[in-house]
C-alpha positions as CSV (number, residue, x, y, z in Angstrom):
1,M,0.0,0.0,0.0
2,N,1.3,3.4,-1.0
3,P,1.1,6.1,1.6
4,A,-1.0,9.1,0.6
5,S,1.0,12.0,-0.8
6,T,1.5,14.8,1.7
7,D,3.5,17.0,-0.7
8,Q,2.4,20.6,-0.2
9,P,3.4,23.5,-2.5
10,H,6.2,25.7,-1.4
11,V,4.9,28.9,0.3
12,F,6.7,32.0,-0.6
13,K,6.6,35.3,1.3
14,G,4.9,38.2,-0.4
15,R,4.8,41.8,0.5
16,L,2.9,44.8,-0.8
17,E,5.4,47.7,-1.3
18,D,2.8,50.4,-0.8
19,C,1.6,49.4,2.6
20,G,4.1,46.9,3.8
21,E,1.6,44.1,4.3
22,L,3.0,40.6,4.4
23,F,1.2,37.5,3.1
24,A,1.8,33.8,2.4
25,A,2.0,33.0,-1.4
26,P,1.8,29.3,-2.2
27,A,3.6,28.4,-5.4
28,D,0.5,26.8,-6.8
29,Q,-1.8,29.8,-6.8
30,S,-1.9,33.3,-8.2
31,L,-0.5,36.3,-6.4
32,Y,-4.1,37.8,-6.5
33,E,-5.6,34.7,-4.9
34,S,-2.9,34.8,-2.1
35,M,-3.6,38.5,-1.5
36,R,-7.4,37.8,-1.4
37,Q,-7.0,35.0,1.1
38,A,-4.9,37.3,3.3
39,G,-7.8,39.9,3.2
40,L,-5.8,42.4,1.1
41,D,-7.4,44.7,-1.4
42,W,-6.1,44.5,-4.9
43,P,-7.9,45.4,-8.2
44,V,-9.1,42.5,-10.3
45,S,-11.8,41.9,-12.9
46,C,-11.5,39.1,-15.5
47,R,-9.2,36.8,-13.5
48,N,-7.7,35.4,-16.7
49,G,-5.1,38.1,-17.5
50,T,-6.9,39.9,-20.4
51,C,-8.3,43.0,-18.8
52,R,-5.1,44.1,-17.1
53,S,-6.9,45.6,-14.1
54,C,-4.7,43.4,-11.8
55,I,-1.3,44.7,-13.2
56,G,1.4,45.2,-10.7
57,R,5.2,45.6,-10.7
58,L,7.6,43.3,-9.1
59,V,10.1,45.3,-7.1
60,T,11.9,42.1,-6.2
61,G,11.2,38.4,-7.0
62,Q,10.1,36.3,-9.9
63,V,6.8,34.9,-11.2
64,A,5.7,32.4,-13.8
65,Y,2.6,31.8,-15.8
66,D,1.0,28.5,-16.7
67,I,0.9,29.6,-20.4
68,P,3.0,32.1,-22.3
69,W,0.8,35.2,-21.8
70,P,0.5,38.0,-24.4
71,G,-1.2,40.4,-21.9
72,L,2.2,42.2,-21.3
73,S,4.6,43.6,-23.7
74,L,8.2,42.4,-23.7
75,E,9.2,45.8,-22.3
76,E,6.6,45.6,-19.5
77,K,8.0,42.1,-18.6
78,R,11.5,43.4,-18.6
79,D,10.4,46.3,-16.3
80,G,8.9,43.8,-13.8
81,Y,5.2,44.2,-14.6
82,C,3.0,41.1,-13.9
83,L,-0.7,40.2,-14.1
84,S,-1.3,39.2,-10.5
85,C,-4.5,37.2,-11.3
86,I,-2.6,34.6,-13.3
87,A,1.1,35.0,-12.1
88,K,2.4,32.4,-9.7
89,P,5.4,33.0,-7.4
90,L,8.8,31.4,-8.1
91,T,10.5,33.3,-5.2
92,D,9.8,35.6,-2.3
93,F,8.6,38.9,-3.7
94,V,7.7,42.5,-3.2
95,L,4.8,43.8,-5.4
96,Q,3.9,47.4,-6.1
97,R,0.7,48.8,-7.5
98,A,1.2,49.8,-11.1
């Protein structure tokens, strides 16, 4: 008999630059979902990365997307912008409102 898997996703530390609020950010969920679960206010609308209302800028840290997402230009990506409703953390991070 195989024991049930108890693997849990890694939990990174997130911080909002504007207010200093800290929150847990599991690797398997979006930055927005982590902020929502922590009771933090962040703009969102479509929740699929097309409307850009959730855009933020990473001051530090890295994120990944499940699919290559055209919602940001290459310049925006280079400047650290991310779509928090679909971005998942790869590291601890600091996020700033765009």
